[in-house]
VOGU-3710 file (C-alpha; in Angstrom, 3 decimals, decimal comma):
1> irifqtlfpq> 29,923/-24,328/106,377  27,902/-22,062/104,114  30,401/-22,961/101,309  29,521/-26,649/101,663  25,824/-25,891/101,904  26,056/-23,787/98,723  28,270/-25,940/96,573  27,594/-29,531/97,594  23,819/-29,645/97,087  24,612/-29,235/93,428
11> itppmiqdmr> 26,535/-32,508/93,364  24,222/-35,174/92,143  24,546/-38,998/92,370  25,703/-39,241/88,705  28,391/-36,690/89,463  29,523/-38,691/92,448  29,851/-41,782/90,244  31,826/-39,700/87,751  34,226/-38,595/90,534  34,815/-42,172/91,441
21> aiphiwerid> 35,989/-42,814/87,881  38,145/-39,654/87,657  40,066/-39,581/91,003  42,207/-36,532/90,176  39,033/-34,397/90,228  38,057/-35,810/93,589  41,634/-35,144/94,925  41,346/-31,491/94,016  37,893/-31,080/95,621  39,179/-32,857/98,751
31> airrqvilsq> 42,223/-30,550/98,967  40,033/-27,422/98,714  37,588/-28,833/101,245  40,364/-29,668/103,738  41,802/-26,195/103,391  38,443/-24,559/103,985  37,716/-26,692/107,083  41,212/-26,067/108,574  41,281/-22,347/107,832  37,690/-21,331/108,563
41> lgkllergqa> 35,921/-23,739/110,902  38,099/-22,788/113,935  37,517/-19,124/113,319  33,823/-19,694/113,037  33,681/-21,655/116,293  35,780/-18,978/118,068  33,303/-16,338/116,930  30,442/-18,547/118,159  32,133/-18,867/121,591  32,609/-15,102/121,761
51> sgdvrrdldi> 28,932/-14,454/120,968  27,714/-17,177/123,305  26,281/-19,403/120,501  28,973/-22,041/121,044  29,864/-23,583/124,446  32,935/-21,975/125,913  34,234/-25,370/127,025  34,267/-26,753/123,568  37,777/-27,802/122,365  37,964/-26,002/119,049
61> kfmtslwlhi> 41,010/-27,992/117,889  39,198/-31,250/118,675  36,039/-30,224/116,970  37,875/-29,024/113,896  39,763/-32,341/113,718  36,541/-34,247/114,232  34,859/-32,434/111,342  37,828/-32,937/109,097  37,981/-36,638/109,863  34,299/-37,201/109,384
71> vstmmtpqgm> 34,177/-35,278/106,154  37,414/-36,825/104,831  36,258/-40,399/105,496  32,469/-40,221/105,011  31,906/-37,482/102,447  33,810/-39,209/99,645  32,424/-40,646/96,433  32,353/-44,159/97,953  30,998/-42,922/101,263  28,167/-41,011/99,588
81> tdlgmtpgef> 27,296/-44,028/97,511  27,394/-46,273/100,596  25,093/-43,898/102,475  22,827/-43,315/99,479  23,132/-39,623/100,115  24,277/-36,535/98,266  26,578/-34,034/99,878  23,632/-31,679/100,109  21,847/-34,231/102,330  24,934/-35,192/104,263
91> ipklmstlmt> 26,004/-31,676/105,438  22,700/-30,818/107,246  22,687/-34,219/108,947  26,335/-33,809/110,068  25,655/-30,247/111,299  22,601/-31,350/113,269  24,354/-34,223/114,883  27,536/-32,476/115,718  26,110/-29,093/116,657  22,987/-30,104/118,550
101> galteqgrkk> 23,879/-33,644/119,451  22,110/-36,956/119,352  20,497/-36,847/122,801  17,248/-35,215/123,740  17,028/-33,136/126,895  15,752/-36,339/128,638  18,775/-38,263/127,352  21,186/-35,630/128,558  19,618/-35,702/132,013  19,996/-39,547/132,135
111> lggap> 23,635/-39,169/131,137  24,223/-36,958/134,179  23,486/-33,471/132,927  26,352/-33,404/130,474  26,064/-30,381/128,167
//
C-alpha cells in the first residue's frame, strides 16, 4: 500500500491522458500493480490480524480479490478520468472506505451490530 501511496501521487492528469494514448505503458504498470497486490496485500493483512489491527474474521483471500478488482477496474486511465481523480487521491479514498468502512458507529448499530 505504501508503494501505491509513494508512486501514484506523482501521476498527474496529463500523464493519465498519455497512458490512454500509449496502452503498452499502462499494461506494464497494471502488471506490476497486480503482482504487488497479490504478493504483498495478503501478507500485510495477516500481519495486521496477528497484531490485532485487522479483524480476525476478515477473509484475506476475499479482501485481496476485492482490492485487486477495484484497483483493476477503477484505477485505470479511463477510470481516473471518469472520476476526475489522480491515483494519489484515489488510494486514500479506497483505503478509508475499505479499511474503516462507510458506516458510522450509529449506522453499524442500525445494521445490527455488524463489525
